[in-house]
Structures are given as structure tokens and as C-alpha cells.
N, C-alpha and C positions, 0 to 999 in steps of 0.2 A: 493655586498652584502654580499655574503656568506664568502669571505674570509676576510673584514673588519668586519665585526662580530665579528669571531672567533679570529682576530686577539685582536681585544679587548677583548673577553674573554681570551684568552691566557697572555696577559700582567696584568691584573686585578688579574689574579690568584696569580702570582709571584709576585707581589706586587710593578710593575715599572711604573704603573702611578699615575702622580702626583694627580688625585678625584678617589672617588670613583663611582663603580660603582653598579647600582641595583644587584640582584641576576641570576648569571649566565643562568637560565632558562627563563629570561626575554630578556633577550642581545640575546641568542637563537634562539626567535622569528624573529630578523632580520635577520636569517641566515636562517630558517625554511619558510622565505616570498621569500628569494630572489632561494631556491632550486624548490620551486613551480612554481615561475616564468619561472625557468630552466626547468622546466617539460614542462609547458604549450609551453614555445616554442618551442621545439620538438615534440610536440604532431600538433603543427599548423603546421609547417614544413613538417607532414609525411604524414598529410590530405593533404598539397597542392599540394604537390607532386604524391600522390595518385591520387586525382584528373585529374591533367593534365598528367599522365601515363609516364610521363618524366623521366630516370632516373637521379638521384642528390646524389654528396658527403656527401650532407647535412640528404639525406634520408637513404643511409646506415650507418649515424652516429646517428640516431635518432633510429635505430632496437637495439643500445645498452644496451635505455633507462630501457626495461625488466630484461633486464640482470644483470644491475645494481640495481634494486628494488629483487630480485630473492637472488643474492648476499648481499644485508642488512640483508632479512627476512628470513633466512636460520639461523645464530646464533641467532634470535631471538627467533625463536620457536626450538632450543635446546636450551633456558635458559628460557625457560616459561611451560615446561612439565609438572614440581611438579606445579608452580605457584608459587614458592618462591623468582626467579630472583636471586641466588645462595646467597640471604641474610643466614645471620646467625640465629641459633636456636635462640640463646638469644639476643634481640637489646639491646641499651641503654635506650629507655626508658618504661622497663620491670625491671631493674637493678634501676635507678631511683623512685622506685615505694617506696623504703623503703626512702625513705625522710619524714621527719614530716609534713601535711600540717594544714596550721592553727594551730600552737601550741601555746599554754598558755603563752611562752616565746615571741612569737610576729610573725609578719609575717616578713618575711627575701628575701634575694635573692642568687639566687645561679648564680657563673660563672664557665662558662662552657670554658675550653680554651686547646688547642691542634692545631692538625691540619684540616683546616677548613672542608673541605667535611666530619670529622668526627663528626662535630657540629650538635646541634638539633636546632640550633636558627642561627637567625641573627648578622653577626659577623663584627668583623675590625678586621683589622690589625695592631699586633704588631709589626712585622716585616715580611719575604720575607717565611717565615714556619712558624708562630705559630700564629695564629688569638681564638680571645676571642668574648665569647657574652655574656649578664645576661638576666634574667629571674625572676619575681617574685614567689614565692612560687607559689607551686600545679603542677597539670601536664603540659605540654608545650603544647600550644595553637595556634592556627595560628595568633594573634597576633603579638607572640614570634619569626616569621620568620619576621616581619616587617625591614624594612630597619630602622636601627639604627639612633640615630640625633647627631651632634658634638653638643656636648653638654660640661660644665665642668668638671662635673663628670666623662666622660669620659677619658674626658685628663687627669684627676687624676688614672683614674685606669691605664690609659696606659703609664703615669710615673711609675707607681709603679711595671707593668709590666715587661716594657724593665730592671727594677733595679733587679727585680726578673730573670729573663735572664741570666741578665750580670754578678750574683752574688756578688749585689754590700752592699743589704741589707740581713737582716738573719729578719727582723720584717714586714715583707707584709701584714701580717696581720691584726695587728695595721692601716699597710698607707692605708686599705682598709674597715675599721671597719666602716668610717661616711657614705659608700655606700650602709650598711645593709646585705654585704657579709656575709654569713654563712657559706656556704658550696662551694667548689672549685672541679669541676669534671674532671676529665681529659680524653677522649675517646684515645685510646690507636690503638684499629683495630687490625687484624691479624697481620702483617707487620708493627710494630712502627718505627718511623721515630729515626734518632739519636739525631734530636730536642727534641721529642717528651722524649723521656727515660730521654735524659738532661732536658728535665722542670720538671719531677718527682721528677730525683733526687736533685733538687733545691727547693723543693716546702716540700720534706721530710728533706733537710734543716733549714725550718725556726724553729722559734723558736715558731712564737704564734698557729702554725697549729697544730692538729692530724689528723692522718692517719683513717678514719674510715670505708674504705671499699678496698680492695687490690685484684684486680684478673686478668688475662691478658689481658682481653682488656678494664678493666676500674680502673681507682682508685679515690677513694673517700677521699677529706680533710675534715675537719672544723675549719673555726676560730674560737677559743676560748675565741678572743677579739670581735666580731662582736658584731653591735649597731640594734635593731628592726628598719624598716623602722620609727617606729612612738614610739617615745620613751619619756620618762622624765630625761636628765641628772643631773648626782651628780652636788655636788659644783665644785670641782675640774677640770670636762670635762665640765662642761658649760662655766667656766672661759680658758680652753682651743680653744673652738669653736670660740673664737675671735681672734684667730692668725689662720695665715694661712699658715706658714713654714712646711716641712715636719718633722724637728727636733723636733714641737712640740709635734706629733704623735707618732714619735717612741718613746723618754722619756718618754710616762708614758701612761698605759693607760687607756682607755676610759670605762665608766663604766655607768649604765642606773639601774636610780631606779626602773622604771615600765615599760610595752611596754601598749600601748593605741591603743583604735582602730583597734583592731581583726579581723579579719572577712573577704571572699573571694574576694571581689572585689577589684580593684586597689587604691591608692592614692587619685587619682582624681576623686572616684566617693563611700569614703567612706560613708557608711549611718546607721552605729552605732554612738553612743555618749558614751560618757565613762566621771566617776566622776572624777574631777582632784582635788587638794589639793595646786596646784602652785609651778611654778620652771619653768622652762626652757625646753622647747619640741623640737625635735628631729625632723625634716622629712627627711627623706633621699630621694630628691630630684632635683632635679638645682634649683637654687636661682630664683625664678622669685614674681616680685611684685603684683601679682594679685591671691597669696596666702591668705588667710584669719584662722584664728584661733578665734571662736567664743568660750568665755566663759559665758554662760548666754545669756545677751544681747548685752556682748563687744565686739568687734572686735579688733583683734592685730594684725598690720600689721608685716612682716617679719623681718628678717638681714640676711644676709650673715654668713655661720657657716662653719666651719672648708676648708672656700676660694671658696668652689663653690655647698656647700647643704643651707639646709636652716631653719630657728631655730627664734623660738618664747619664746620672753620672756616676762611669763604671771604671775605676783605674787599677782593675786587674785585667789580663790579658785571658782569650780561651774560645771554647766556639759557642758562637750568640745565637741566639733565637728570642721570639718575641711570641710573648701570648698572651689577649684578653679573660679574666679570669670571671665570664658569666654571673649573675644574678642568681641564689637559688629558686628567684622571686618568679624569674620567669620560665622555668618552668611548671610551676603553682599559675602561672596566668594560661601557660598552653591547655593545661589539665582542665582550671576552670570554661577555655572558651570550649574545648571540644567537649565538655557539658550540654553546654548551653548549645549547641548546633546540633547533639543530639537530641536535645530534650523540641527543639525546633523544627528538624527531622521528623519527630511522631508527631507533634501536634499534626504537619501538616498531614504527613503518610493516615492520622486518625484511623487505627488501628482499630476503637471500638467500636467504628461503624461496620468492619467484615465479621467481628462477632457478634455484632445483632442478628446479620446475614445469616447466620454459621446456626448461631440457635432457631431463626427463625424453618430452617429448613429443618431441622433437627425435630422440633416440636410439632410438624405436622403428619399424623398417622398417615402412612398409604394403605387405600385399600382396594383389594383383590379382589373384583367381584367377578363370577360365573357361573352356567347355569349347570343344574346338576343333571350329570346323561340317566336316564330313565332306560330299566330295563330291556324295553322296545325298542328303543330307540342303539342298541350298540349294533354294531356292525361286525358282520361275523365273516372273519377278510378270507376263510376255508371255502365261502361259496362265489367268489368273487373272481 
């Protein structure tokens, strides 16, 4: 288990596997389980040979376990003396506080790209050295570390980033503008690799990107052609949204008339409403027929935009809101999951064991023994 788990983590880190694995911390749980079983086996062997007082080579080998534990703990104690675990004084999340939160220009996304170990979000691999992850505007939270799904928008991002790394385009900003990516963050660390430095150079050569922050360990670029997550496209961009090729994106700049539904919630959980004068509404989410744009009492069906995202052609004006109709199967799967967890809890609790103990107690008859008191042994309290 230890060797197999470590081998999978190493191969996934180098991008040698044909499929995606969970985060290394999840896979290392298998390694921890294997180590725990090995330690338990050593302790069992030591206890067994100690009771029999027999000399065994396994007993001598088990004596190495405390020495191995001490060797692992010693570097840890040296690293945590000041509580920082050798972390830098300035962290990447602190530097990212300069990015705007819910700006009036509209909600946006941030693309993190570079070495996977330096990225604060869940990642996809571009190649063996560079990975990327995308998060909505605002602080990076727990949901930003969920394993990313393979969607049509992810494929668009990977195709654009591969063209960027290969220096095949100078318009990567236009290629990713339908994804609502406004900022591109490149963490470098203390010793940046040659691949990371080449990435920064390629980003600096892009015509649609503007460098807004540069430091020794972090570089931030802004895409000047970005589209908000929910926006109203102008007429030219509305026509371009019906095309699929990358040439249609690089040949002209996409523009939005206004941003809609600006708040702190995710796209699928928008609570606000907005006045709408009509037009093509673009939503930077993978196309799904369950999206609904509601204008007053009218529900509008979506269409595919730019080959990956979602758009609504709404020729009517009114009060606009966005909803996602969840599949009924989701609630069925939740019920099944709850039943499975309940069964596992019952198996782990082993209630039959407690019932057997209660039956044993009930089946045992309690006999009270006492000596009969004879007449001559009665005590006359009046004479005392």
C-alpha cells in the first residue's frame, strides 16, 4: 500500500498518468494506512515474542521502530520551533487582497498558473511542469480546492494555455475572454523554475494583457478584453458568440454593454435581480440546458456561445433573474447516500453485540442466600 500509493502520487505529479487523481493529500491517506498497519504488525510481533520470552529476529527488528519514529520527529521539532514551518513572511493570499472584490464592472474569475505546488486552488495540468486553476472573484475558500471537472470551458482554457506556452499566439487574452478571466496570477516562489520564467515571458509578450503587479515571487496580469461572468453582449459580440472557431475570437475584441447580477454568490446561486433592456445575455458557465433566464414571467432557453459557454437571446425587457433547475436525480442520489451512511454506521456500531450482552444479563438468575433465624437466636430488644 505504501509503495503503490507513493508511486501513484509521484506519477500524477509528473503528469505520466492518462487519468486525473485526487489531491495528493487524499492519496497519501492510503500511504498512512499502510504505515499504520506496518507499525501495528511490528508492535504485535514485539508483544508476542515478549510474552513467550523467545529470542526472535522479528523482535530485534521491531526495536528499530522507535528509532525510526524519533528520526522522523526530530526534523519536525526543528521546523516548528517558531510556528511558521519555514513559510515565507508574505503569503500569496495576502498579496491577492489587492484584487477587487465584486467590482461595479462585474464579477470575474482569476486564473492561477504555474507550478502546481504553488497554486492555492485545485488544478489541471497543462503539461508536466505547468498547471492551472480558476477561481471566482473574492477570497480563495474551501470550494476553490474541490477537484475540477472536465468541461468544455476547461478544454478551451487548456487549448489557449498550450498555445501560450508554445508561443503560437499573442492574443491569449481574447481566447480566454469568454471564460470571464480577468486576472492571471503566476506564483513563482523563492526559486522559480525555467518553465515558470518562460511562462512569465510569454505572458509579457501578449497584446491583450497588462502587467499590474510584479514582485520576486508573484506576477499578476490583467486581461483588458475580459467579459464579466454575466453580461449583455453588444451586437458584434452577439454575432461572434454563434461561431466556434478560435479565429473568430482572435480576429475581433469581444465587448459587453453592461454587467448583470453582481453579488458575492456563485453563478448558480444568484439572489439579486436586475433591470434588463433586451439583448444577448452571456453567462460564462459550461452549456447546460437546465439554465433558465427569467425576464418578468417569461422563461428563456439557453444556447451554446463561443462553442463552450452559455447565452440567452432575450428580445424583451423587464426584471431579469437567473436560475438553474436541478435534476431530480440529485435528490435521489442524496437519499441513497444517506441510506448507505446509515448502514455503515449500524455496521460499525454493532448493535447486536449490545443485545447479546443484555440477553446474557437477563438470562442469569440471581439467587439470594440467607440463614434462617432460629427462635432461640431472636434478640429481645426490650431486655437490652
